[in-house]
C-alpha positions as CSV (number, residue, x, y, z in Angstrom):
1,M,-115.9,-166.1,142.9
2,R,-116.9,-164.0,139.9
3,E,-117.1,-165.2,136.3
4,I,-116.5,-162.7,133.6
5,A,-116.6,-163.2,129.8
6,V,-113.8,-162.3,127.4
7,E,-114.7,-162.1,123.7
8,T,-111.8,-162.8,121.3
9,R,-111.9,-161.9,117.6
10,A,-108.8,-163.6,116.3
11,H,-107.2,-167.1,116.2
12,T,-104.4,-165.9,118.5
13,Q,-105.0,-162.8,120.6
14,F,-103.7,-161.2,123.8
15,V,-106.4,-159.3,125.6
16,N,-105.5,-156.9,128.4
17,V,-107.9,-157.8,131.3
18,D,-106.6,-155.3,133.9
19,R,-109.9,-153.3,133.8
20,L,-112.0,-156.4,134.2
21,I,-110.0,-157.7,137.2
22,Q,-110.0,-154.2,138.8
23,Q,-113.7,-154.1,138.4
24,A,-114.1,-157.4,140.2
25,V,-111.8,-156.2,143.0
26,T,-113.9,-153.0,143.3
27,E,-117.2,-154.8,143.3
28,A,-115.9,-157.2,146.0
29,R,-114.8,-154.2,148.1
30,L,-111.4,-155.8,148.5
31,V,-109.1,-153.3,150.1
32,D,-106.0,-155.4,150.9
33,G,-105.4,-159.0,149.8
34,L,-105.0,-161.1,146.7
35,V,-107.0,-161.5,143.5
36,H,-106.6,-164.9,141.8
37,V,-107.5,-165.1,138.1
38,H,-108.1,-168.5,136.5
39,V,-108.9,-169.4,132.9
40,P,-110.9,-172.7,132.8
41,H,-110.0,-173.6,129.2
42,T,-107.4,-175.8,127.7
43,T,-106.7,-173.7,124.6
44,A,-106.4,-170.3,126.3
45,G,-104.3,-169.0,129.2
46,I,-103.3,-166.0,131.1
47,T,-100.0,-164.2,131.7
48,I,-98.6,-161.0,133.1
49,N,-96.2,-159.0,130.8
50,E,-95.4,-155.5,129.5
51,N,-98.2,-153.1,128.8
52,A,-96.2,-150.1,127.5
53,D,-95.3,-151.4,124.1
54,P,-98.0,-153.3,122.2
55,D,-95.3,-154.9,120.1
56,V,-94.4,-157.1,123.1
57,V,-97.6,-159.2,122.8
58,V,-97.2,-159.2,119.0
59,D,-93.7,-160.6,119.5
60,M,-94.9,-163.2,122.0
61,A,-97.6,-164.4,119.6
62,A,-95.0,-164.7,116.8
63,I,-92.4,-166.5,118.9
64,L,-95.0,-168.9,120.2
65,E,-96.1,-169.6,116.6
66,R,-92.5,-170.4,115.7
67,M,-92.0,-172.6,118.7
68,V,-95.3,-174.4,118.3
69,P,-96.7,-174.0,114.7
70,W,-100.4,-174.4,114.1
71,K,-99.8,-177.1,111.5
72,G,-97.6,-180.0,112.5
73,N,-97.5,-183.7,112.8
74,Y,-99.8,-183.8,115.9
75,A,-101.7,-186.8,117.1
76,H,-104.6,-184.9,118.7
77,A,-107.5,-185.5,116.3
78,E,-109.2,-182.1,116.9
79,G,-106.5,-180.3,115.1
80,N,-105.8,-177.7,117.8
81,S,-102.8,-179.3,119.6
82,A,-100.7,-176.2,119.1
83,A,-103.3,-174.2,121.1
84,H,-103.2,-176.7,124.0
85,V,-99.4,-176.5,124.1
86,K,-99.3,-172.7,123.9
87,A,-101.9,-172.4,126.7
88,S,-99.9,-174.7,128.9
89,L,-96.8,-172.6,128.2
90,M,-98.6,-169.4,129.3
91,G,-100.4,-171.0,132.3
92,F,-103.9,-170.9,133.5
93,S,-103.8,-168.7,136.5
94,V,-102.2,-165.6,138.0
95,T,-102.4,-164.1,141.4
96,V,-102.0,-160.3,141.9
97,P,-101.7,-158.4,145.2
98,V,-104.3,-155.8,146.0
99,Q,-103.4,-152.8,148.2
100,G,-105.7,-149.9,148.9
101,G,-108.3,-151.4,146.6
102,M,-106.0,-151.3,143.6
103,L,-104.1,-154.0,141.7
104,K,-100.4,-153.9,142.6
105,L,-98.9,-154.6,139.2
106,G,-95.4,-153.4,138.3
107,S,-95.0,-150.1,136.4
108,W,-95.0,-151.8,133.1
109,Q,-97.2,-154.8,133.8
110,S,-100.7,-155.9,132.7
111,A,-102.6,-159.1,132.9
112,Y,-103.3,-160.6,129.4
113,F,-105.9,-163.3,128.5
114,C,-104.2,-165.4,125.9
115,E,-106.4,-166.8,123.1
116,F,-104.9,-169.6,121.0
117,D,-108.0,-171.2,119.4
118,G,-110.3,-168.3,118.6
119,P,-112.3,-166.4,118.0
120,R,-114.5,-167.4,120.9
121,R,-116.4,-166.3,123.9
122,R,-114.4,-167.4,127.0
123,K,-114.8,-167.5,130.7
124,V,-112.4,-166.1,133.4
125,W,-112.9,-166.8,137.0
126,I,-111.8,-164.2,139.6
127,T,-111.5,-164.8,143.3
128,C,-110.8,-162.0,145.7
129,A,-109.3,-162.9,149.1
130,P,-108.7,-160.4,151.9
131,S,-105.4,-160.6,153.8
């Protein structure tokens, strides 16, 4: 397993992590198999979505904010309940096939680290498994 750091600069931010995942695959010399990416935080997640139009992640952030507004009548004393809910909605892991040493994402896909309680320095755990 490899641990990488992701720096976020905003309260809510979607960071394309394709390059970091591919770097881990290359360093592991994985030719064919799976790469599993896990976010070990409760207020951040990971998802796969469109990479061609940057407005997609802008829309995702806006829709999540409408669904789960930052300010609300939440019981959690830390004041970041919305971040916990949004992270759970996105999920904490993705698995991507690897073929010929390259990530096998769809034509329009990228993996995005999803920050909901930033800015922060976060961890991402990457595990490469041959098939």
